[in-house]
C-alpha positions in Angstrom: -8.2 -15.7 2.1 -4.8 -17.4 2.4 -3.1 -16.7 5.7 0.3 -15.2 5.1 2.8 -14.6 7.9 5.9 -12.6 8.2 8.2 -15.2 6.8 9.4 -14.4 3.3 7.9 -11.0 3.2 9.6 -8.1 1.4 10.9 -5.4 3.7 8.9 -2.1 3.7 9.6 -0.1 0.5 11.3 -2.9 -1.4 10.1 -2.4 -5.0 9.0 -5.0 -7.5 9.1 -4.4 -11.3 7.2 -1.1 -11.8 4.1 -0.6 -13.9 4.8 2.5 -16.1 2.1 4.9 -17.3 2.9 5.9 -20.9 0.6 8.9 -21.1 -1.9 11.0 -19.1 -4.9 9.2 -20.5 -3.5 5.8 -19.5 -3.1 7.1 -15.9 -6.9 6.7 -15.4 -6.5 3.0 -15.5 -3.6 3.0 -13.1 -4.1 1.9 -9.5 -0.9 0.4 -8.3 0.8 0.3 -4.9 3.5 2.8 -4.2 6.3 0.2 -4.2 5.2 -1.0 -7.7 4.7 2.4 -9.2 6.5 4.4 -11.9 5.2 7.5 -13.5 5.7 9.2 -16.9 7.4 12.6 -17.2 4.1 14.4 -17.3 3.1 13.1 -13.8 6.4 12.5 -12.0 6.8 16.0 -10.6 10.1 16.9 -12.2 8.4 20.1 -13.4 5.9 20.4 -10.6 4.7 24.0 -10.0 5.3 23.7 -6.3 8.9 22.5 -6.6 11.4 24.6 -4.7 13.6 26.7 -6.9 15.8 28.4 -4.3 18.1 27.1 -1.7 20.0 23.8 -1.6 17.8 20.6 -1.3 18.6 18.4 1.6 17.5 15.2 -0.2 18.6 13.6 -3.5 15.1 13.1 -4.8 14.5 14.5 -8.3 10.8 13.5 -8.6 7.7 13.0 -6.4 8.1 9.2 -6.0 11.6 9.5 -4.8 10.7 12.4 -2.5 7.8 10.4 -0.9 10.0 7.3 -0.5 12.7 9.5 1.2 10.1 10.7 3.7 8.8 7.2 4.3 12.3 5.8 4.8 12.4 7.6 8.1 9.8 5.2 9.5 11.0 1.9 7.9 12.0 0.5 11.3 8.5 1.0 12.8 6.3 -1.3 10.7 2.8 -0.1 11.8 3.7 3.6 11.4 5.4 3.0 8.1 2.4 1.2 6.7 -0.1 3.9 7.9 2.0 6.7 6.5 2.6 4.9 3.2 -1.1 4.3 2.8 -2.0 8.0 3.1 0.9 9.1 0.8 0.0 6.4 -1.7 -3.7 7.4 -1.8 -3.0 11.1 -2.4 -0.3 10.4 -5.0 -2.6 8.0 -7.0 -5.6 10.4 -6.7 -3.6 13.3 -7.9 -2.2 11.5 -10.9 -5.5 9.6 -11.8 -8.3 12.0 -11.0 -6.6 15.4 -11.5 -3.9 14.2 -14.0 -1.3 16.3 -12.3 1.8 15.5 -10.2 1.8 15.6 -6.4 4.2 18.5 -6.4 1.6 20.6 -8.4 -1.2 20.2 -5.9 -2.8 23.4 -4.6 -4.7 24.2 -1.4 -8.0 23.9 -3.4 -7.0 20.5 -4.7 -6.5 19.3 -1.2 -10.0 20.5 -0.2 -11.3 18.3 -3.1 -9.3 15.4 -1.8 -10.8 15.7 1.6 -14.2 15.3 0.1 -13.0 12.3 -2.0 -11.8 10.5 1.2 -15.4 10.5 2.5 -16.7 8.9 -0.7 -14.0 7.4 -3.0 -15.5 7.2 -6.5 -15.7 5.4 -8.8 -15.8 2.6 -6.3 -14.6 -0.1 -8.7 -11.4 1.9 -9.2 -10.7 2.8 -5.6 -12.3 0.4 -3.2 -11.5 -3.3 -2.6 -14.2 -5.6 -3.9 -16.8 -6.6 -1.2 -14.7 -4.7 1.3 -12.1 -7.5 1.4 -8.5 -6.6 1.8 -6.2 -8.0 -0.9 -2.5 -8.4 -0.8 -0.5 -5.5 -2.3 0.7 -7.7 -5.2 -2.9 -8.9 -5.9 -4.6 -7.4 -9.0 -7.7 -6.9 -6.9 -5.8 -4.5 -4.6 -7.2 -1.1 -4.2 -6.2 1.8 -1.9 -9.4 1.8 0.1 -11.5 -0.7 1.9 -14.4 1.8 1.9 -15.2 5.5 2.7 -13.2 6.9 5.6 -14.9 7.9 8.8 -14.5 11.6 9.9 -11.8 10.6 12.4 -9.9 8.7 9.7 -10.2 11.7 7.4 -8.7 13.9 10.1 -5.9 11.4 10.7 -5.1 11.3 6.9 -4.9 15.1 6.9 -2.6 15.1 9.9 -0.2 12.6 8.2 -0.2 14.4 4.9 0.4 17.7 6.5 3.4 16.2 8.2 4.6 14.9 4.9 4.3 18.2 3.1 6.0 20.1 5.9 8.9 17.7 5.8 9.2 18.0 2.0 9.3 21.8 2.4 12.0 21.6 5.1 13.9 19.2 2.9 14.0 21.8 0.2 11.9 19.7 -2.3 8.7 21.8 -2.2 8.3 25.5 -2.1 5.3 25.5 0.2 2.9 23.3 2.1 -0.6 23.4 0.5 -2.2 22.0 3.7 -0.8 24.7 5.9 -3.6 27.0 4.8 -6.2 24.7 6.3 -8.4 26.3 8.9 -7.3 25.5 12.4 -10.3 24.5 14.5 -10.3 25.3 18.2 -9.6 22.1 20.1 -12.5 21.0 22.2 -12.3 18.5 25.0 -11.7 15.0 23.7 -15.0 13.4 22.9 -16.2 10.4 24.9 -15.3 7.1 23.3 -18.3 5.9 21.3 -16.7 3.2 19.1 -17.0 0.3 21.5 -19.4 -2.6 22.2 -21.7 -2.2 25.1 -22.3 -5.2 27.4 -25.4 -6.4 25.4 -23.6 -6.3 22.0 -20.5 -7.8 23.4 -22.6 -10.6 24.8 -23.9 -11.2 21.3 -20.4 -11.3 19.8 -19.4 -14.0 22.4 -22.5 -16.0 21.6 -21.5 -15.9 17.9 -18.1 -17.3 18.9 -19.7 -20.1 20.9 -21.9 -21.1 18.0 -19.1 -21.4 15.5 -19.0 -24.9 14.0 -16.6 -27.5 15.4 -17.5 -30.5 13.3 -14.1 -30.9 11.6 -10.6 -30.5 12.9 -10.2 -27.3 11.0 -13.4 -25.9 12.3 -12.4 -26.7 15.8 -9.0 -25.1 15.4 -10.7 -22.0 13.9 -13.1 -21.8 16.9 -10.3 -22.1 19.4 -8.3 -19.4 17.7 -11.1 -17.0 17.5 -12.0 -17.5 21.1 -8.3 -16.9 22.1 -8.0 -13.8 19.8 -11.1 -12.1 21.4 -9.8 -13.1 24.9 -6.6 -11.2 24.1 -8.5 -8.2 22.8 -10.9 -8.0 25.7 -8.8 -9.1 28.7 -5.6 -7.3 27.6 -6.9 -4.4 25.5 -4.3 -5.2 22.8 -4.1 -3.4 19.5 -4.4 -5.5 16.3 -0.7 -4.8 15.6 0.3 -5.9 19.0 -1.5 -9.3 18.5 0.3 -9.8 15.2 3.7 -8.7 16.2 4.3 -10.2 19.6 5.1 -13.8 20.7 4.2 -16.1 23.6 7.6 -15.5 25.1 6.0 -12.4 26.5 4.2 -14.5 29.2 6.2 -14.7 32.4 5.4 -15.6 36.0 6.7 -14.0 39.2 5.8 -14.2 42.9 3.9 -11.5 44.7 4.6 -10.4 48.3 2.8 -13.4 49.7 4.7 -15.8 47.6 1.8 -16.6 45.2 2.5 -16.9 41.5 1.2 -14.2 39.2 1.3 -14.4 35.4 2.0 -11.3 33.2 2.2 -10.6 29.5 4.9 -8.2 28.3 3.9 -6.5 25.1 5.9 -4.2 22.7 3.4 -1.9 21.2 3.0 1.5 19.5 6.2 3.5 19.3 8.2 0.4 20.4 7.1 1.0 24.0 6.9 -2.0 26.3 4.3 -2.6 29.0 3.3 -5.5 31.2 -0.4 -6.5 31.4 -2.0 -8.7 34.1 -2.5 -12.2 32.7 -5.5 -13.0 34.7 -6.6 -16.6 35.6 -9.2 -16.4 32.8 -6.6 -15.5 30.3 -4.2 -18.3 31.4 -7.1 -20.8 31.1 -7.7 -19.6 27.5 -4.0 -19.7 26.7 -3.7 -23.3 27.9 -6.8 -24.2 25.9 -5.5 -22.7 22.8 -2.0 -24.1 23.2 -3.2 -27.6 23.9 -5.4 -27.5 20.8 -2.2 -26.8 18.8 -0.4 -29.7 20.5 1.7 -27.4 22.7 2.5 -27.4 26.4 -0.1 -25.6 28.5 2.2 -22.7 29.2 5.0 -21.1 27.2 8.6 -22.3 27.7 11.5 -20.0 28.3 12.7 -18.4 25.1 9.8 -19.5 23.0 9.2 -17.7 19.8 5.7 -19.0 18.9 3.4 -16.0 17.9 0.5 -15.0 20.0 -1.8 -16.1 17.2 -1.1 -18.8 14.7 -2.2 -19.8 11.2 -4.6 -22.7 10.9 -2.7 -25.9 10.1 0.4 -24.0 9.2 3.8 -23.2 10.6 4.4 -21.2 13.7 4.7 -17.9 11.9 3.2 -14.4 12.4 -0.2 -13.7 10.8 -0.6 -10.6 8.7 -2.7 -7.7 9.9 -5.1 -8.1 7.0 -5.7 -11.8 7.9 -6.6 -10.9 11.5 -8.7 -7.9 10.4 -10.7 -10.3 8.1 -11.2 -12.8 11.0 -12.6 -10.0 13.2 -14.8 -8.4 10.5 -16.2 -11.9 9.5 -17.2 -12.6 13.1 -18.9 -9.2 13.4 -20.7 -9.8 10.2 -21.9 -13.2 11.3 -23.2 -11.6 14.5 -25.0 -8.9 12.6 -26.6 -11.4 10.2 -27.9 -13.4 13.2 -29.3 -10.4 14.9 -31.3 -9.4 11.8 -33.2 -12.6 12.2 -34.3 -11.7 15.7 -36.4 -8.9 17.2 -36.5 -5.4 15.9 -34.4 -4.2 18.8 -31.7 -6.8 18.0 -31.8 -5.9 14.3 -31.1 -2.3 15.2 -27.8 -3.3 16.7 -26.7 -5.1 13.6 -25.6 -2.0 11.8 -23.4 -0.9 14.8 -21.7 -4.3 14.9 -21.0 -4.3 11.2 -19.2 -0.9 11.6 -17.0 -2.3 14.3 -13.3 -3.2 13.8 -10.6 -4.8 15.9 -9.8 -1.4 17.4 -13.4 -1.3 18.8 -12.4 -4.2 21.0 -9.6 -2.2 22.5 -12.1 0.6 23.3 -14.5 -2.0 24.6 -11.9 -3.4 27.0 -11.0 0.0 28.3 -14.7 1.1 28.7 -15.7 -2.1 30.4 -12.7 -1.9 32.8 -13.6 1.7 33.7 -17.3 0.8 34.1 -16.3 -2.1 36.3 -14.6 0.4 38.6 -11.0 -0.7 37.8 -8.8 2.2 39.0 -8.2 4.5 35.9 -4.5 4.4 36.6 -4.6 0.7 36.1 -6.7 1.0 33.0 -4.1 3.5 31.7 -1.2 1.1 32.4 -3.1 -2.0 31.0 -3.7 -0.2 27.7 -0.3 1.5 27.6 -1.7 5.0 27.3 1.4 6.2 29.3 4.9 4.8 29.2 6.0 2.9 32.2 8.6 4.5 34.4 11.8 2.5 34.8 11.1 2.2 38.6 7.9 0.3 37.9 10.1 -2.8 37.7 10.6 -2.5 41.5 7.1 -1.4 42.5 5.7 -4.9 42.7 3.2 -4.0 45.4 1.5 -1.5 43.0 1.7 -4.0 40.2 0.0 -6.6 42.4 -2.8 -4.2 43.3 -3.4 -3.6 39.6 -3.4 -7.4 39.0 -6.0 -7.8 41.8 -8.3 -5.1 40.5 -8.1 -6.4 36.9 -8.6 -10.0 38.1 -11.6 -9.2 40.2 -13.4 -6.6 38.2 -12.7 -7.3 34.5 -13.9 -10.8 33.5 -14.8 -12.3 30.1 -17.1 -15.1 31.5 -16.8 -17.7 28.8 -19.2 -20.6 29.1 -17.6 -23.7 30.3 -17.5 -26.6 27.8 
């Protein structure tokens, strides 16, 4: 897959020339991204049965596409949120028009129950799922709304997002009612224990796969160094995939502790545009220097540097796309699973779990291993950014230093020395 960075990208919601459906029958062949989509009168929602008929609308939208875009426009300045919300609105809109041949604004509660079943098994797969599970660019003819069936947690998240969309469209005076508001509200139990992570044994297998990557050519060697650096960021810092792709090396900084010793930190802007600082342990700084030298850079970042945390191979210093990094991670997990299937029966049993894993599993792995390593849970919370930092934390260097010590001593990646 060609690695595409942020340069030259269209801003969220910027439409290309639309593909118009001329009649309801033709809609069955239509699977187009939201920003390329136009709908015929029969499906555009102008006459939707759930359209509000009383009161004054608060948005100028006259059809379903315009209404959905008005809702999404509220999140245009937060790329990750925008892309997640667009994905769910897009899937529902396409399903409604293609499978039910009815506009979004005519969906009933019963329709939404059918849609929830559809999320668990999008069929026909050729219409809805990317070929071979690979993510294609939104302007690629192979693009599909799904990479595969959604897990139960992803199904719940989709419902939460769509419920928020319908509620907003009701408040905006576009819809008469929210068809999802009738859903049964389950009693909230205690949050389940995290299960989507790699235990020490499986994580060791993943590291072994990285160490056995080919290094015969300059490109192979660059790929190996990048993968090793990527998984060092995931494991030692607990970063989200979006945080890897959206931050730069200017986030690294050094300051002295109470004893006058230098300590490195990494400042990350993450979910909700919240900023946190993460201990850049000696292991991480060794990997950073290794990665930068392999790219012909100085061992440590210079002041004001704008080089991304992760770079394209042989390309310019530009941001990588989420889909590119996702593919790197999934490919490595697949290589690990393939290798384990050649081993003992016990190893082969772990292959399926590794194949299910994603980049976010590495964040859970980092948190779980820190907690199992007896890193103070307050430090784990702050390292992962589960709670926003208080402004006074900039002055509490002694507490920061204790967190740095605990992370340094009890959370190590243990790469083999070359």
